[in-house]
C-alpha positions as CSV (number, residue, x, y, z in Angstrom):
1,M,-76.4,12.3,-14.6
2,T,-77.2,10.3,-17.8
3,L,-79.2,12.4,-20.3
4,P,-82.7,10.9,-20.8
5,L,-83.4,9.7,-24.4
6,I,-86.7,10.0,-26.2
7,L,-87.2,8.1,-29.4
8,L,-90.0,8.8,-31.8
9,P,-91.2,5.9,-34.2
10,G,-92.1,6.2,-37.8
11,M,-95.6,6.1,-39.3
12,M,-97.8,3.1,-38.2
13,C,-94.8,1.9,-36.0
14,D,-94.5,1.6,-32.2
15,A,-91.7,1.0,-29.7
16,R,-90.8,-2.3,-31.5
17,L,-89.2,-0.3,-34.2
18,F,-86.4,0.6,-31.7
19,A,-86.4,-2.7,-29.8
20,P,-82.8,-3.7,-30.5
21,Q,-81.6,0.0,-29.6
22,V,-83.7,0.1,-26.4
23,E,-82.3,-3.2,-25.3
24,V,-78.8,-1.8,-25.3
25,L,-79.2,2.0,-24.6
26,S,-81.6,1.4,-21.5
27,K,-78.6,-0.1,-19.8
28,R,-76.9,3.3,-20.0
29,G,-79.8,5.7,-19.1
30,P,-83.4,6.1,-19.4
31,V,-84.9,5.5,-22.6
32,T,-88.6,6.3,-23.7
33,V,-90.4,5.5,-26.9
34,A,-93.2,8.1,-27.2
35,D,-96.5,7.8,-29.1
36,V,-96.8,9.8,-32.3
37,S,-100.3,8.7,-33.4
38,G,-102.8,10.6,-31.1
39,H,-103.1,13.9,-33.1
40,D,-103.6,15.1,-36.6
41,S,-101.1,17.8,-36.7
42,M,-97.3,18.1,-36.3
43,T,-97.8,21.0,-34.0
44,A,-100.0,18.9,-31.6
45,L,-98.0,15.8,-31.8
46,A,-94.8,17.7,-30.9
47,A,-96.4,19.6,-28.1
48,A,-98.0,16.3,-26.6
49,V,-94.4,14.6,-26.5
50,L,-93.0,17.8,-25.1
51,A,-95.6,17.9,-22.3
52,D,-94.6,14.5,-21.0
53,A,-90.8,14.9,-21.5
54,P,-88.1,15.7,-19.0
55,P,-87.0,19.4,-18.9
56,V,-83.9,18.5,-21.0
57,F,-83.2,15.3,-23.0
58,A,-81.7,13.9,-26.0
59,L,-84.2,13.3,-29.0
60,G,-84.2,10.8,-31.8
61,G,-86.8,10.2,-34.5
62,L,-87.2,8.0,-37.6
63,S,-89.1,8.9,-40.5
64,M,-92.4,10.5,-39.4
65,G,-90.8,10.5,-35.8
66,G,-88.0,12.7,-37.2
67,I,-90.4,15.0,-38.6
68,V,-92.1,15.3,-35.3
69,A,-88.5,15.7,-33.7
70,M,-87.9,18.7,-35.9
71,E,-91.2,20.3,-34.8
72,M,-90.1,19.8,-31.2
73,V,-86.9,21.5,-31.9
74,R,-88.8,24.4,-33.4
75,Q,-91.1,24.7,-30.4
76,A,-88.5,24.1,-27.6
77,P,-84.9,24.2,-28.7
78,Q,-83.6,24.8,-25.3
79,R,-84.9,21.6,-24.1
80,I,-83.2,19.2,-26.6
81,A,-79.6,18.6,-25.7
82,K,-78.8,16.3,-28.5
83,L,-80.7,15.5,-31.8
84,C,-80.8,12.3,-34.0
85,L,-82.7,12.4,-37.3
86,M,-83.1,9.0,-39.0
87,D,-84.4,8.3,-42.5
88,T,-86.5,11.4,-42.5
89,N,-87.3,14.5,-44.5
90,P,-87.1,18.2,-43.5
91,M,-89.2,19.5,-46.4
92,A,-93.0,19.9,-46.8
93,E,-95.0,17.4,-48.5
94,T,-94.7,17.3,-52.2
95,D,-97.8,17.5,-54.5
96,A,-97.0,14.0,-55.8
97,V,-97.3,12.6,-52.3
98,K,-100.2,14.6,-51.4
99,S,-102.2,13.2,-54.2
100,R,-101.7,9.7,-52.8
101,R,-102.7,10.5,-49.3
102,G,-106.3,11.2,-49.9
103,P,-107.1,7.7,-51.6
104,Q,-105.1,5.9,-49.0
105,I,-107.1,7.7,-46.2
106,D,-110.4,6.7,-48.0
107,K,-109.3,3.1,-48.2
108,A,-108.2,3.0,-44.5
109,Q,-111.6,4.4,-43.4
110,A,-113.3,1.8,-45.6
111,G,-111.6,-1.0,-43.7
112,Q,-108.8,-1.6,-46.1
113,L,-105.8,-0.6,-44.0
114,D,-104.4,-4.0,-44.4
115,H,-104.4,-3.5,-48.4
116,V,-102.9,0.1,-48.1
117,M,-100.1,-1.2,-45.8
118,R,-99.3,-4.5,-47.6
119,N,-99.5,-3.2,-51.2
120,E,-98.7,0.6,-51.1
121,M,-96.5,1.2,-48.1
122,K,-94.6,-1.9,-47.0
123,P,-92.8,-2.6,-50.3
124,N,-91.1,0.6,-50.2
125,Y,-89.6,0.1,-46.8
126,L,-86.9,-2.3,-47.0
127,T,-83.9,-3.4,-49.0
128,E,-83.3,-6.9,-49.9
129,G,-81.9,-9.1,-47.1
130,P,-82.4,-12.3,-45.2
131,R,-84.6,-10.7,-42.6
132,R,-86.8,-8.8,-45.0
133,A,-90.0,-10.9,-44.8
134,T,-89.8,-11.0,-41.0
135,I,-89.3,-7.2,-40.6
136,L,-92.2,-6.7,-43.1
137,D,-94.4,-9.0,-40.9
138,L,-93.5,-7.0,-37.9
139,C,-94.3,-3.7,-39.8
140,M,-97.8,-5.1,-40.6
141,E,-98.3,-6.2,-37.0
142,M,-97.5,-2.6,-35.7
143,A,-99.8,-1.0,-38.3
144,L,-102.8,-3.1,-37.8
145,E,-102.5,-2.8,-34.0
146,L,-102.4,0.9,-34.2
147,G,-105.4,0.8,-36.7
148,S,-107.1,2.9,-39.2
149,D,-107.8,5.9,-37.0
150,A,-104.2,6.3,-36.2
151,F,-103.3,6.0,-39.9
152,V,-105.7,8.8,-40.9
153,R,-104.5,11.1,-38.1
154,Q,-100.8,10.7,-39.1
155,S,-101.6,11.0,-42.8
156,V,-103.3,14.3,-42.2
157,A,-100.2,15.4,-39.9
158,L,-97.9,14.5,-42.7
159,L,-100.0,16.2,-45.4
160,D,-100.0,19.5,-43.7
161,R,-96.5,19.5,-42.2
162,P,-94.3,22.6,-42.6
163,D,-90.9,22.9,-44.1
164,Q,-88.3,22.6,-41.3
165,C,-85.0,23.6,-43.1
166,D,-84.8,26.9,-41.2
167,T,-85.3,25.1,-38.0
168,L,-82.4,22.8,-38.7
169,R,-80.1,25.7,-39.7
170,G,-80.6,27.0,-36.0
171,V,-79.5,23.6,-34.4
172,T,-76.3,23.9,-32.4
173,V,-76.4,20.7,-30.3
174,P,-74.7,17.4,-31.1
175,T,-76.7,16.0,-34.0
176,L,-76.5,12.7,-35.8
177,V,-78.1,12.4,-39.2
178,L,-78.5,8.7,-40.2
179,C,-80.0,6.6,-42.9
180,G,-80.0,3.4,-44.8
181,R,-78.0,3.6,-47.9
182,E,-80.8,1.9,-49.9
183,D,-83.7,4.2,-48.5
184,S,-85.9,4.9,-51.4
185,L,-88.6,6.9,-49.3
186,C,-86.0,9.3,-47.8
187,P,-82.9,8.9,-49.9
188,V,-79.4,9.7,-48.9
189,A,-79.6,13.2,-50.7
190,R,-82.1,14.4,-48.1
191,H,-79.7,13.3,-45.3
192,T,-76.8,15.1,-47.0
193,L,-79.0,18.2,-47.1
194,M,-79.8,17.9,-43.3
195,H,-76.2,17.3,-42.6
196,E,-75.2,20.6,-44.4
197,L,-78.0,22.5,-42.7
198,V,-77.1,21.4,-39.2
199,G,-73.4,22.7,-38.6
200,G,-71.0,20.2,-37.0
201,S,-73.5,17.4,-37.5
202,V,-72.4,13.8,-38.2
203,L,-73.8,12.0,-41.1
204,E,-73.9,8.0,-40.8
205,I,-75.0,6.1,-43.8
206,I,-75.8,2.5,-43.0
207,A,-74.9,0.0,-45.6
208,G,-77.4,-3.0,-46.2
209,A,-80.4,-1.0,-45.0
210,G,-83.4,0.7,-46.5
211,H,-85.9,2.9,-44.6
212,L,-85.7,1.0,-41.3
213,P,-82.0,0.5,-40.3
214,T,-82.9,0.2,-36.7
215,L,-84.5,-3.3,-37.6
216,E,-82.5,-4.1,-40.8
217,Q,-78.9,-3.3,-39.3
218,P,-79.5,-3.1,-35.7
219,Q,-76.0,-3.5,-34.5
220,H,-74.6,-0.8,-36.7
221,T,-77.4,1.6,-35.9
222,T,-77.2,1.1,-32.2
223,A,-73.3,1.6,-32.4
224,A,-73.9,5.0,-34.2
225,L,-76.4,6.0,-31.5
226,I,-74.0,5.1,-28.8
227,R,-71.4,7.2,-30.3
228,W,-73.8,10.2,-30.7
229,M,-75.0,9.8,-27.0
230,E,-71.4,9.9,-25.9
231,D,-70.4,12.9,-28.0
232,E,-69.9,15.9,-25.8
């Protein structure tokens, strides 16, 4: 029986973040993209995904989705048969980032989510490339459809998140750590750290991609995920 796969999108993203991967991987087995916008704590977000998940499954998360995935591993390690962490961060929020969250939340609550996404967040997502403008437009569409309430909940969840380095030290299942080589939000060094924390993990660095390799380099990212899913 093929292992079900659950994918968790990044902040202010939905299933469209993984559309190229779902198109391919869904032909091999069941794939679900879960919602990570309904609660304002990592504990609650992880518990909500686990409540709807199969008894045992493969789990992949990108950015905030990867942070939720690590919390799911902390809560229910026996249910996760494979783990993929993409363009994410195992550490707690830094004071520098915390200082930016409050003003961003205030702007979103004042009806300025478009401004926050367009001027403060989107420019940091992608490397240069021919599809950059198209992908950024898609990011804006996903964010505005999710709305300011989701932005506030996710911001608070990220603000208060715990460090998960100890969680990763306990992971023994086949694990893929993947990132875009040009990711400025979650740089390669963070992924080298996660690779070192998870014994036996595979590190894949995707050239020509920033924070969203699933969209920037979909074929290379999908190929890496296929190898991970086939790894025994």
